[in-house]
C-alpha positions as CSV (number, residue, x, y, z in Angstrom):
1,M,140.0,102.5,15.8
2,G,140.6,98.9,15.2
3,L,140.7,95.7,16.9
4,L,141.6,95.7,20.6
5,R,143.8,93.3,22.2
6,R,146.1,93.0,25.2
7,S,149.8,92.7,24.6
8,K,152.0,90.4,26.6
9,S,153.2,93.4,28.8
10,G,149.4,94.0,29.5
11,T,148.8,97.3,27.7
12,I,145.9,97.4,25.5
13,V,146.9,97.8,21.8
14,D,144.6,99.1,18.9
15,D,145.4,97.0,15.7
16,E,143.4,97.1,12.6
17,P,140.8,94.5,12.3
18,E,141.7,91.5,10.3
19,V,138.2,91.1,8.9
20,E,138.0,91.5,5.0
21,V,134.4,91.9,3.5
22,G,134.9,88.8,1.3
23,Q,135.4,86.8,4.4
24,V,132.4,87.8,6.3
25,T,128.8,86.5,5.4
26,P,125.9,89.1,5.8
27,L,123.5,87.9,8.4
28,G,120.6,87.9,5.8
29,E,122.5,85.3,3.8
30,L,123.1,82.8,6.5
31,Q,122.3,79.0,6.0
32,A,122.2,76.3,8.5
33,R,125.1,73.9,9.1
34,Q,127.6,76.0,7.1
35,R,130.8,77.3,8.8
36,V,130.7,81.2,8.6
37,R,132.1,84.1,10.0
38,I,129.7,87.0,10.7
39,V,129.9,90.4,11.9
40,G,127.0,92.2,13.9
41,E,126.0,94.6,16.5
42,V,124.6,93.5,19.8
43,A,121.0,94.5,19.8
44,R,119.5,92.4,22.8
45,M,121.1,90.6,25.5
46,K,119.3,88.2,28.1
47,T,120.2,85.3,30.5
48,R,118.1,82.1,30.1
49,P,118.1,79.1,32.1
50,G,118.5,75.9,30.0
51,H,117.7,72.8,32.0
52,G,119.4,74.0,35.2
53,I,122.4,75.7,33.1
54,P,122.4,79.4,32.5
55,A,123.0,80.7,29.1
56,L,123.8,84.2,27.9
57,T,121.9,84.9,24.7
58,V,122.9,87.7,22.4
59,T,121.1,89.0,19.3
60,L,123.3,90.1,16.6
61,Q,122.0,92.3,13.9
62,D,123.5,93.9,10.8
63,T,121.5,95.9,7.9
64,T,120.6,92.5,6.5
65,G,119.2,90.4,9.4
66,K,119.7,89.0,12.8
67,A,121.1,86.0,14.5
68,L,121.1,84.5,17.8
69,V,124.3,83.7,19.6
70,V,124.2,81.4,22.9
71,W,127.2,80.8,25.2
72,T,126.0,78.0,27.8
73,G,127.2,78.2,31.3
74,R,127.5,81.9,31.2
75,R,125.5,84.8,32.7
76,A,127.9,87.5,31.2
77,I,131.1,87.7,29.2
78,G,133.2,90.7,29.8
79,G,133.2,93.1,27.0
80,I,130.1,92.1,25.5
81,T,127.4,95.0,25.9
82,L,124.7,96.5,24.1
83,G,125.9,98.1,20.8
84,R,129.3,96.2,20.6
85,R,130.1,94.8,17.4
86,L,131.3,91.1,17.5
87,L,133.1,88.8,14.8
88,V,131.4,85.3,15.4
89,E,133.0,82.1,13.9
90,G,130.9,79.1,13.9
91,V,128.1,76.8,12.6
92,A,124.6,78.0,13.0
93,F,121.4,75.7,13.2
94,N,117.8,76.4,12.9
95,R,115.8,76.6,15.9
96,G,112.2,77.3,15.4
97,G,112.9,79.5,12.3
98,T,116.0,81.4,13.8
99,L,119.5,80.6,13.1
100,E,121.5,80.1,16.5
101,F,125.2,79.8,17.1
102,V,126.0,77.8,20.4
103,N,129.3,78.5,22.0
104,P,131.0,80.1,18.9
105,V,134.6,81.6,18.8
106,Y,134.2,85.4,19.1
107,T,136.2,88.5,18.8
108,L,135.2,92.0,20.3
109,L,135.4,94.6,17.8
110,P,135.0,98.4,18.5
111,R,131.5,100.1,18.5
112,S,130.7,101.6,15.3
113,A,131.4,105.1,14.7
114,S,127.6,106.2,14.9
115,S,127.5,104.9,18.7
């Protein structure tokens, strides 16, 4: 199963993912303040307040490490569920020893075959 998208006619189309191994940075090799593309599985989700503004916080993991992805002003995003794979593009920054992406571009990928 490949990348899912909705066509102009409204039907869901199953395309091959446009992710090449050379284009994706393993989570264990992330460095702060560099634009990267990562792929990981949603291991944890929670909503947290941020100075009165809600934020959806997702922990992505792969076999090499973990990273936090935060979308401010959101309590949920359709399609993002536990076990879902995401492609995230953005710049991470170091917050308390954890690399965190804020409001990155993301693409929903199919769940892994073992899910």
